[in-house]
C-alpha positions as CSV (number, residue, x, y, z in Angstrom):
1,X,-23.7,-17.3,5.6
2,X,-20.0,-17.3,4.6
3,X,-18.8,-17.0,1.1
4,X,-16.3,-19.6,-0.1
5,X,-12.8,-18.4,-0.8
6,X,-12.1,-17.8,-4.5
7,X,-8.6,-18.4,-5.9
8,X,-7.2,-15.3,-7.4
9,X,-3.9,-13.5,-7.1
10,X,-4.3,-11.0,-4.3
11,X,-1.1,-9.2,-3.6
12,X,-1.4,-6.6,-0.8
13,X,1.0,-4.5,1.1
14,X,-0.6,-4.8,4.5
15,X,0.4,-8.4,5.5
16,X,-1.3,-10.1,8.4
17,X,1.2,-11.2,11.0
18,X,2.7,-14.6,10.3
19,X,1.5,-14.3,6.7
20,X,3.5,-13.9,3.5
21,X,3.6,-10.5,1.9
22,X,1.3,-10.0,-1.1
23,X,1.0,-6.6,-2.7
24,X,-1.9,-6.1,-5.2
25,X,0.0,-3.4,-7.1
26,X,2.7,-5.9,-7.9
27,X,0.6,-8.9,-8.9
28,X,1.2,-12.5,-7.7
29,X,1.4,-15.5,-10.0
30,X,-1.9,-16.8,-11.3
31,X,-1.6,-20.3,-9.7
32,X,-1.3,-18.7,-6.3
33,X,-4.4,-16.6,-7.0
34,X,-6.3,-19.6,-8.0
35,X,-5.2,-21.3,-4.8
36,X,-6.4,-18.4,-2.7
37,X,-9.8,-18.4,-4.5
38,X,-10.2,-22.1,-3.8
39,X,-9.3,-21.5,-0.2
40,X,-11.5,-18.3,0.4
41,X,-14.3,-18.5,-2.2
42,X,-17.8,-18.3,-1.0
43,X,-18.3,-20.1,2.3
44,X,-21.4,-20.8,4.2
45,X,-21.8,-21.7,7.8
46,X,-21.5,-24.8,9.9
47,X,-22.0,-28.3,8.6
48,X,-25.7,-29.3,8.7
49,X,-25.1,-32.6,6.9
50,X,-25.8,-36.1,8.1
51,X,-24.2,-38.9,6.1
52,X,-27.1,-39.9,3.8
53,X,-27.5,-40.4,0.1
54,X,-30.2,-40.0,-2.6
55,X,-28.8,-43.2,-4.1
56,X,-27.9,-45.4,-1.2
57,X,-27.4,-48.5,-3.3
58,X,-24.9,-46.8,-5.6
59,X,-23.1,-45.1,-2.8
60,X,-22.8,-48.4,-0.9
61,X,-21.5,-50.3,-4.0
62,X,-18.9,-47.6,-4.6
63,X,-17.7,-47.5,-1.0
64,X,-17.3,-51.3,-0.8
65,X,-15.5,-51.4,-4.1
66,X,-13.0,-48.7,-3.0
67,X,-12.5,-50.4,0.4
68,X,-11.8,-53.7,-1.3
69,X,-9.3,-52.3,-3.7
70,X,-7.5,-50.3,-1.0
71,X,-7.3,-53.4,1.2
72,X,-5.8,-55.5,-1.5
73,X,-3.2,-52.7,-2.3
74,X,-2.3,-52.3,1.3
75,X,-1.9,-56.0,1.9
76,X,-0.4,-57.4,-1.3
77,X,1.2,-54.6,-3.3
78,X,4.9,-55.4,-4.0
79,X,6.1,-52.2,-2.2
80,X,5.0,-50.7,1.1
81,X,2.3,-48.0,0.6
82,X,0.8,-45.2,2.6
83,X,-2.9,-46.2,2.5
84,X,-4.1,-42.9,3.9
85,X,-2.2,-40.9,1.4
86,X,-3.6,-43.0,-1.4
87,X,-7.1,-42.5,-0.1
88,X,-6.6,-38.7,0.1
89,X,-5.3,-38.7,-3.5
90,X,-8.2,-40.8,-4.7
91,X,-10.7,-38.5,-3.0
92,X,-9.1,-35.4,-4.6
93,X,-9.2,-36.9,-8.0
94,X,-12.8,-38.0,-7.6
95,X,-13.9,-34.4,-6.6
96,X,-12.1,-33.0,-9.7
97,X,-15.0,-34.6,-11.7
98,X,-17.5,-32.2,-10.1
99,X,-16.3,-28.6,-10.2
100,X,-13.1,-26.6,-9.6
101,X,-14.2,-25.4,-6.1
102,X,-15.3,-28.7,-4.5
103,X,-12.1,-29.7,-2.8
104,X,-10.8,-32.0,-0.1
105,X,-8.3,-30.5,2.4
106,X,-6.3,-33.0,4.4
107,X,-5.9,-32.2,8.1
108,X,-2.2,-31.4,7.7
109,X,-3.1,-28.6,5.2
110,X,-5.7,-26.8,7.3
111,X,-3.5,-23.8,8.0
112,X,-5.1,-21.9,5.1
113,X,-8.3,-21.4,7.1
114,X,-6.4,-18.7,9.1
115,X,-7.0,-16.4,6.2
116,X,-10.6,-16.0,7.2
117,X,-10.1,-15.7,11.0
118,X,-10.2,-12.3,12.6
119,X,-7.3,-13.2,14.8
120,X,-5.0,-16.1,15.7
121,X,-2.2,-17.0,18.1
122,X,1.4,-16.2,17.1
123,X,4.4,-14.0,17.6
124,X,3.2,-11.0,15.6
125,X,5.8,-10.6,12.9
126,X,5.7,-10.2,9.1
127,X,8.4,-12.4,7.6
128,X,9.8,-13.1,4.2
129,X,12.5,-15.2,2.7
130,X,15.5,-13.5,1.1
131,X,18.4,-15.6,-0.3
132,X,17.1,-18.7,1.5
133,X,17.1,-16.8,4.8
134,X,14.0,-16.0,6.9
135,X,14.0,-12.2,7.4
136,X,11.8,-10.1,9.6
137,X,10.1,-7.4,7.5
138,X,8.3,-5.8,10.4
139,X,7.2,-6.8,13.9
140,X,3.6,-5.9,14.6
141,X,3.3,-2.8,16.7
142,X,2.7,-3.7,20.3
143,X,2.9,-7.4,19.5
144,X,4.9,-10.1,21.2
145,X,7.8,-10.0,18.7
146,X,8.2,-6.2,19.1
147,X,7.9,-6.4,22.9
148,X,10.7,-9.0,22.9
149,X,12.9,-6.8,20.8
150,X,12.7,-8.2,17.3
151,X,13.7,-5.6,14.6
152,X,13.1,-5.3,10.9
153,X,15.9,-7.0,9.1
154,X,16.6,-9.5,11.8
155,X,17.3,-13.0,10.3
156,X,15.8,-16.0,11.9
157,X,18.1,-19.0,11.9
158,X,16.1,-21.3,14.1
159,X,12.5,-21.3,15.4
160,X,12.2,-23.6,18.5
161,X,14.2,-26.6,17.6
162,X,13.9,-26.3,13.9
163,X,16.5,-24.8,11.6
164,X,14.9,-22.5,9.1
165,X,17.6,-21.5,6.7
166,X,18.5,-23.1,3.4
167,X,16.9,-23.5,0.0
168,X,14.3,-26.1,1.2
169,X,12.8,-23.7,3.7
170,X,9.2,-22.7,2.7
171,X,7.4,-19.7,4.0
172,X,4.4,-21.9,4.8
173,X,6.5,-24.0,7.2
174,X,8.0,-20.9,8.8
175,X,4.6,-19.4,9.5
176,X,3.4,-22.7,11.0
177,X,6.4,-22.7,13.4
178,X,5.7,-19.0,14.5
179,X,2.1,-19.7,15.3
180,X,1.1,-21.6,18.4
181,X,-1.1,-21.6,21.5
182,X,-1.4,-18.2,23.3
183,X,0.9,-18.1,26.3
184,X,3.4,-20.6,24.8
185,X,7.0,-19.5,24.5
186,X,9.2,-20.0,21.5
187,X,12.9,-19.4,21.3
188,X,14.2,-17.7,18.2
189,X,17.9,-17.8,17.1
190,X,18.4,-14.3,15.6
191,X,21.3,-12.9,13.5
192,X,21.3,-9.1,13.5
193,X,23.0,-6.7,11.2
194,X,26.5,-5.6,12.3
195,X,26.6,-8.3,14.9
196,X,29.1,-11.2,14.5
197,X,27.3,-13.9,16.4
198,X,23.6,-14.9,16.6
199,X,21.7,-14.7,19.9
200,X,18.5,-16.4,21.3
201,X,15.4,-14.4,21.9
202,X,12.4,-15.9,23.8
203,X,9.0,-14.7,22.5
204,X,5.7,-15.4,24.3
205,X,2.9,-15.9,21.7
206,X,-0.3,-14.0,22.1
207,X,-3.5,-13.2,20.2
208,X,-2.7,-11.4,16.9
209,X,-5.2,-9.4,14.9
210,X,-5.6,-10.7,11.3
211,X,-7.0,-7.6,9.6
212,X,-8.8,-8.0,6.3
213,X,-9.3,-4.3,5.6
214,X,-5.9,-3.3,4.3
215,X,-6.3,0.5,4.6
216,X,-8.7,3.4,4.8
217,X,-7.9,7.1,4.4
218,X,-9.0,10.3,2.8
219,X,-7.8,10.8,-0.8
220,X,-8.8,14.5,-0.6
221,X,-11.0,16.6,1.6
222,X,-14.2,14.8,0.5
223,X,-13.2,11.4,-1.0
224,X,-12.7,8.4,1.2
225,X,-10.8,5.2,0.2
226,X,-11.3,1.7,1.7
227,X,-9.5,-1.4,0.5
228,X,-10.8,-4.8,1.6
229,X,-8.5,-7.8,0.9
230,X,-10.9,-10.6,1.8
231,X,-14.2,-11.1,3.6
232,X,-13.1,-12.7,6.9
233,X,-15.0,-13.1,10.2
234,X,-14.1,-9.6,11.4
235,X,-14.4,-7.7,8.1
236,X,-17.7,-6.1,8.7
237,X,-16.7,-4.7,12.0
238,X,-13.4,-3.3,10.5
239,X,-15.4,-1.8,7.6
240,X,-18.0,-0.1,9.9
241,X,-15.2,1.5,12.0
242,X,-13.4,2.7,8.9
243,X,-16.5,4.1,7.3
244,X,-17.5,5.9,10.5
245,X,-14.0,7.4,10.8
246,X,-14.1,8.6,7.2
247,X,-17.5,10.2,7.6
248,X,-16.2,12.1,10.7
249,X,-13.4,13.4,8.5
250,X,-15.9,14.9,6.1
251,X,-16.2,12.1,3.5
252,X,-19.1,12.7,1.0
253,X,-18.0,10.2,-1.7
254,X,-16.2,6.8,-1.5
255,X,-13.9,4.6,-3.5
256,X,-14.2,0.9,-2.4
257,X,-11.3,-1.2,-3.6
258,X,-12.1,-4.9,-4.2
259,X,-9.2,-5.6,-6.5
260,X,-7.5,-8.8,-5.7
261,X,-10.1,-9.8,-3.2
262,X,-10.6,-13.6,-3.5
263,X,-13.8,-13.8,-1.5
264,X,-14.6,-15.2,2.0
265,X,-17.8,-15.3,4.1
266,X,-21.0,-14.5,2.2
267,X,-22.8,-12.9,5.2
268,X,-20.0,-10.4,5.7
269,X,-20.2,-9.4,2.1
270,X,-23.9,-8.9,2.1
271,X,-23.8,-6.9,5.3
272,X,-21.3,-4.5,3.6
273,X,-23.5,-4.3,0.5
274,X,-26.5,-3.5,2.8
275,X,-24.6,-0.4,4.1
276,X,-24.9,1.1,0.6
277,X,-28.3,-0.2,-0.6
278,X,-31.4,1.2,0.9
279,X,-34.9,-0.2,1.5
280,X,-35.5,-4.0,1.4
281,X,-34.0,-4.7,-2.0
282,X,-32.6,-8.1,-2.9
283,X,-28.8,-8.4,-2.5
284,X,-28.2,-12.0,-3.6
285,X,-29.9,-15.4,-3.8
286,X,-28.7,-18.9,-4.0
287,X,-30.1,-22.0,-5.8
288,X,-29.1,-25.5,-4.9
289,X,-30.4,-29.1,-5.2
290,X,-34.0,-29.1,-3.9
291,X,-34.7,-26.2,-1.5
292,X,-32.4,-27.0,1.4
293,X,-29.8,-24.5,0.2
294,X,-32.1,-22.0,-1.6
295,X,-31.8,-18.6,0.1
296,X,-32.6,-15.0,-0.6
297,X,-30.8,-12.1,1.2
298,X,-32.4,-8.6,1.3
299,X,-31.2,-5.2,2.5
300,X,-32.7,-4.8,6.0
301,X,-30.9,-2.0,7.9
302,X,-30.5,1.7,7.3
303,X,-26.9,1.8,6.0
304,X,-24.3,4.4,6.8
305,X,-23.7,5.4,3.2
306,X,-26.9,4.7,1.2
307,X,-26.5,8.0,-0.7
308,X,-23.5,9.7,-2.1
309,X,-21.2,8.9,-5.0
310,X,-19.7,5.5,-4.8
311,X,-17.0,3.9,-7.1
312,X,-16.0,0.2,-6.8
313,X,-12.6,-0.9,-8.2
314,X,-12.5,-4.5,-9.5
315,X,-10.2,-6.6,-11.6
316,X,-9.6,-10.1,-12.8
317,X,-8.6,-11.2,-9.3
318,X,-11.8,-10.0,-7.6
319,X,-13.8,-13.2,-7.0
320,X,-16.7,-14.8,-5.2
321,X,-17.9,-12.7,-2.3
322,X,-16.3,-9.7,-3.8
323,X,-18.3,-10.3,-6.9
324,X,-21.5,-10.6,-4.8
325,X,-20.9,-7.1,-3.5
326,X,-20.0,-5.7,-6.9
327,X,-22.9,-7.4,-8.6
328,X,-25.5,-6.1,-6.1
329,X,-24.2,-2.5,-6.3
330,X,-24.2,-2.7,-10.1
331,X,-27.6,-4.3,-10.5
332,X,-29.2,-1.6,-8.3
333,X,-27.3,1.2,-10.1
334,X,-25.8,2.2,-6.7
335,X,-22.2,2.3,-7.7
336,X,-20.0,2.8,-10.8
337,X,-17.7,-0.2,-11.3
338,X,-14.2,0.6,-12.6
339,X,-11.5,-1.8,-13.7
340,X,-11.6,-5.1,-15.6
341,X,-13.8,-8.2,-15.8
342,X,-13.9,-10.1,-12.5
343,X,-12.7,-13.7,-11.9
344,X,-16.1,-15.4,-12.4
345,X,-16.8,-17.6,-9.3
346,X,-20.5,-18.1,-8.7
347,X,-20.5,-21.3,-6.6
348,X,-21.2,-21.6,-2.9
349,X,-19.3,-24.1,-0.8
350,X,-20.2,-25.8,2.5
351,X,-17.2,-26.7,4.7
352,X,-17.7,-30.1,6.2
353,X,-15.2,-31.2,8.9
354,X,-14.5,-34.9,8.7
355,X,-13.6,-37.2,11.6
356,X,-9.9,-37.1,11.2
357,X,-9.8,-33.2,11.1
358,X,-9.7,-33.0,7.3
359,X,-12.3,-31.0,5.5
360,X,-14.6,-31.4,2.5
361,X,-15.6,-28.1,0.8
362,X,-18.7,-29.2,-1.2
363,X,-20.4,-27.0,-3.7
364,X,-24.1,-26.9,-2.6
365,X,-25.5,-24.0,-4.6
366,X,-25.0,-21.3,-7.3
367,X,-25.4,-17.7,-6.3
368,X,-27.2,-15.1,-8.4
369,X,-27.1,-11.3,-8.4
370,X,-30.4,-9.4,-7.9
371,X,-31.0,-9.2,-11.7
372,X,-30.7,-13.0,-12.0
373,X,-27.1,-13.2,-13.2
374,X,-25.0,-16.2,-12.4
375,X,-21.4,-15.1,-13.0
376,X,-19.7,-18.5,-12.7
377,X,-17.4,-19.0,-15.7
378,X,-17.4,-22.3,-17.5
379,X,-15.5,-25.2,-16.1
380,X,-16.6,-27.8,-18.8
381,X,-13.1,-27.9,-20.2
382,X,-11.7,-29.5,-17.1
383,X,-9.4,-28.3,-14.3
384,X,-6.4,-27.4,-16.5
385,X,-8.5,-25.2,-18.8
386,X,-10.1,-23.6,-15.8
387,X,-6.7,-22.8,-14.2
388,X,-5.5,-21.3,-17.5
389,X,-8.5,-19.1,-18.1
390,X,-7.0,-15.9,-16.7
391,X,-3.9,-16.5,-18.8
392,X,-6.1,-16.9,-21.9
393,X,-7.7,-13.6,-21.2
394,X,-4.3,-12.0,-21.3
395,X,-3.3,-13.8,-24.5
396,X,-6.5,-12.8,-26.2
397,X,-5.9,-9.1,-25.4
398,X,-8.7,-8.7,-22.9
399,X,-6.6,-6.9,-20.3
400,X,-5.8,-4.2,-22.9
401,X,-9.0,-3.9,-24.9
402,X,-12.6,-4.0,-23.7
403,X,-13.9,-4.8,-27.2
404,X,-12.1,-8.2,-27.1
405,X,-14.7,-9.4,-24.6
406,X,-17.9,-10.9,-26.1
407,X,-21.0,-12.1,-24.2
408,X,-23.8,-14.2,-25.6
409,X,-27.2,-12.4,-26.0
410,X,-28.7,-15.2,-23.8
411,X,-26.6,-13.8,-20.9
412,X,-28.0,-10.3,-21.1
413,X,-29.8,-8.8,-18.1
414,X,-31.1,-5.4,-17.0
415,X,-30.2,-3.3,-14.0
416,X,-32.8,-1.5,-11.9
417,X,-32.5,1.6,-14.2
418,X,-32.5,-0.5,-17.4
419,X,-28.8,-0.7,-18.2
420,X,-27.6,-3.8,-19.9
421,X,-25.3,-6.1,-17.9
422,X,-24.2,-9.7,-18.6
423,X,-23.9,-12.9,-16.6
424,X,-21.5,-15.9,-17.1
425,X,-17.8,-15.4,-16.7
426,X,-17.5,-12.6,-14.2
427,X,-18.8,-9.1,-13.9
428,X,-17.9,-6.5,-16.5
429,X,-17.2,-3.1,-15.0
430,X,-19.0,0.1,-16.2
431,X,-15.8,1.8,-17.0
432,X,-13.0,-0.4,-18.4
433,X,-9.3,0.4,-17.5
434,X,-6.7,-1.5,-19.4
435,X,-3.9,-3.3,-17.5
436,X,-0.6,-1.4,-17.9
437,X,1.7,-4.2,-19.2
438,X,4.0,-1.8,-21.0
439,X,6.1,-1.1,-18.0
440,X,6.5,-4.8,-17.0
441,X,9.2,-7.1,-18.5
442,X,10.9,-10.4,-17.9
443,X,13.4,-8.6,-15.9
444,X,10.8,-7.2,-13.5
445,X,9.1,-10.6,-13.2
446,X,12.5,-12.2,-12.2
447,X,13.1,-9.5,-9.6
448,X,9.7,-10.3,-8.1
449,X,10.3,-14.0,-8.2
450,X,13.6,-13.6,-6.4
451,X,12.1,-11.2,-3.8
452,X,14.9,-8.6,-4.7
453,X,12.6,-5.6,-4.8
454,X,11.4,-6.1,-1.2
455,X,14.9,-6.9,0.0
456,X,16.4,-3.8,-1.6
457,X,13.7,-1.6,-0.1
458,X,14.2,-3.1,3.4
459,X,18.0,-2.7,3.2
460,X,17.6,0.9,2.0
461,X,15.3,1.7,4.9
462,X,17.7,0.2,7.4
463,X,20.7,2.1,5.9
464,X,18.8,5.5,5.9
465,X,16.5,5.1,9.0
466,X,17.9,8.1,10.7
467,X,17.4,10.5,7.7
468,X,13.9,9.2,7.1
469,X,13.0,9.7,10.8
470,X,13.7,13.4,10.3
471,X,11.3,13.7,7.4
472,X,7.5,14.0,7.7
473,X,5.7,11.8,5.2
474,X,4.5,14.8,3.2
475,X,8.1,15.9,2.7
476,X,9.2,12.4,1.8
477,X,6.4,12.0,-0.7
478,X,7.2,15.3,-2.4
479,X,11.0,15.2,-2.3
480,X,12.1,11.6,-2.4
481,X,12.8,9.8,-5.6
482,X,14.5,6.6,-6.5
483,X,17.6,7.6,-8.5
484,X,19.2,6.0,-11.6
485,X,22.1,5.0,-9.4
486,X,19.8,3.2,-7.0
487,X,18.2,1.3,-9.9
488,X,21.7,0.3,-11.0
489,X,22.4,-1.0,-7.5
490,X,19.2,-3.1,-7.8
491,X,20.4,-4.4,-11.2
492,X,23.7,-5.3,-9.6
493,X,22.0,-7.2,-6.9
494,X,20.0,-9.0,-9.5
495,X,23.1,-9.8,-11.5
496,X,24.7,-11.2,-8.4
497,X,21.6,-13.5,-8.1
498,X,22.0,-14.6,-11.7
499,X,19.6,-12.3,-13.3
500,X,21.0,-9.9,-15.9
501,X,19.0,-7.5,-18.0
502,X,19.6,-5.3,-21.0
503,X,19.5,-1.5,-20.6
504,X,16.2,-1.6,-22.6
505,X,14.6,-4.0,-20.2
506,X,15.7,-2.0,-17.2
507,X,14.4,1.2,-18.7
508,X,11.1,-0.4,-19.6
509,X,10.5,-1.3,-15.9
510,X,12.1,1.8,-14.4
511,X,8.9,3.8,-13.6
512,X,7.3,0.7,-12.0
513,X,10.4,-0.1,-10.0
514,X,10.7,3.6,-8.8
515,X,7.1,3.6,-7.6
516,X,7.3,0.2,-5.9
517,X,10.6,0.8,-4.2
518,X,9.4,4.2,-2.9
519,X,6.1,2.8,-1.7
520,X,7.8,-0.1,0.2
521,X,10.3,2.3,1.8
522,X,7.4,4.6,2.8
523,X,5.7,1.6,4.4
524,X,8.7,0.8,6.5
525,X,9.2,4.4,7.5
526,X,5.6,5.7,7.9
527,X,3.2,2.8,7.9
528,X,0.8,1.1,5.6
529,X,-1.3,4.2,4.6
530,X,1.9,5.8,3.2
531,X,2.4,2.8,0.9
532,X,-0.9,3.4,-0.7
533,X,-0.5,7.2,-0.9
534,X,2.7,6.6,-3.0
535,X,1.1,3.9,-5.2
536,X,-2.0,5.9,-5.9
537,X,0.0,8.3,-8.0
538,X,0.4,5.7,-10.7
539,X,-2.8,3.7,-10.0
540,X,-4.7,3.9,-13.3
541,X,-8.0,2.5,-11.9
542,X,-8.0,4.9,-9.0
543,X,-7.2,7.8,-11.2
544,X,-10.1,6.9,-13.4
545,X,-12.4,6.7,-10.3
546,X,-11.3,10.2,-9.3
547,X,-12.0,11.5,-12.8
548,X,-15.5,10.1,-12.5
549,X,-16.0,12.2,-9.4
550,X,-15.0,15.5,-11.2
551,X,-18.6,16.8,-11.3
552,X,-19.7,15.2,-8.1
553,X,-22.7,12.9,-8.1
554,X,-23.9,14.4,-11.3
555,X,-21.2,12.7,-13.4
556,X,-21.8,9.4,-11.6
557,X,-25.5,9.6,-12.2
558,X,-24.9,10.5,-15.8
559,X,-22.6,7.5,-16.3
560,X,-25.0,5.1,-14.7
561,X,-28.2,6.2,-16.6
562,X,-26.5,6.7,-20.0
563,X,-25.0,3.2,-20.2
564,X,-28.0,1.4,-21.6
């Protein structure tokens, strides 16, 4: 039973081929997060509906009224109209009266569903747009683009017959052009560094893995780390392989990172929770209209890590299916949750494919954690208020102070061991870690918006590729630092793009920029795990998780049983 996608900002360094880059450490804008949550949320399986109604007379009258008005508009309105577009608009506005996650997706916008597929057909290249130019960040190892000879830094001027340079080029349209049926061939017009003229490269599309598990590796000789970016069709298989690999490397305790995870398929989420929770304990249940969509899901297999210290990292961008996992583990006192209050999406959507290829995602149930918590935040204030809720948390100081968060006594519940937890408006972690906003500034935000940080890192890697190839990652991590001069070069690049900053602004963001640039360069030179190994040195939530492990399972048990 899939969990509908929740919309929350989910930046992540490991970018699926033909997807835009999105690093959690360097957070994406909140509207994008909301959009991702809406797309991923909690989804259930295939459409069981037949067109029917509990109020057939009312439905018939409404349908005939709408049909009559649309016919008059199409026939007699003073200007020409697009009747189908008007109909799509009317449907979307109608659904806004229900809840924020019941949505209509026109057929032309269905590309978003690729987020939850385990693979798709394409050329296998991560791309980004720098200065209105489509630039290859990295071809997928062993993929069609790499096999054809595409290199990091190559600029794409044309894909097929479509020119893709200029200010009106969108990353979404570029990704759509790169994808296509397996076996089809697409010509790319490529401009390469140090070459005066562009050349054409023919790439044969193939099946591309769309991994939802960003990274897994050992933090030390006993602590494993797994980051899941969303719950897609292949997530459980990826997770099982990663968990087994870590166990073979001697893992006895685990950090599971669900920060920035917007949700996905419910059954994948519950299968992962089942790997940690023993016996036949309840994992989640749903409650809909009547009993058609009422379900209860229980643990049913002997999981691979049912014992041993477990910390789960969450934040305001952890939503939907991610909250199902976090809520089950917290309610059964199986894990320590570290971070900040989660997004608060507790509605389940049924995807319904319509005759023209468009899709209705209809809320059919609410989900509840084992203790009975519904963590859906209020949407009574309307769509605008709902979209602004995360921003309001920040303005009210919630990202900095746990005591700024207040729950009504009516929302109080008890975990299996008697600890107090709360429903309504997300899941509150056991250990709060404030968001580090001191290092960020308007200057940093503008650099992100202009994509200059990624561009600088890619250019640095290309200019120093030979030297980096002579260093092992361990040497790089210990010895390499972004210098003051390199930060000045970045500032000069920003000034050239119209963004100037005071020395104070530059200094405020210096540590954040040094870490991010080093991590991105490491990723280009040594792979995705290297990115995280650099970032973890300044990762406040991960550092708190490691402190919780100091006395082994004793400290975790003490934390869980003393928080009553």
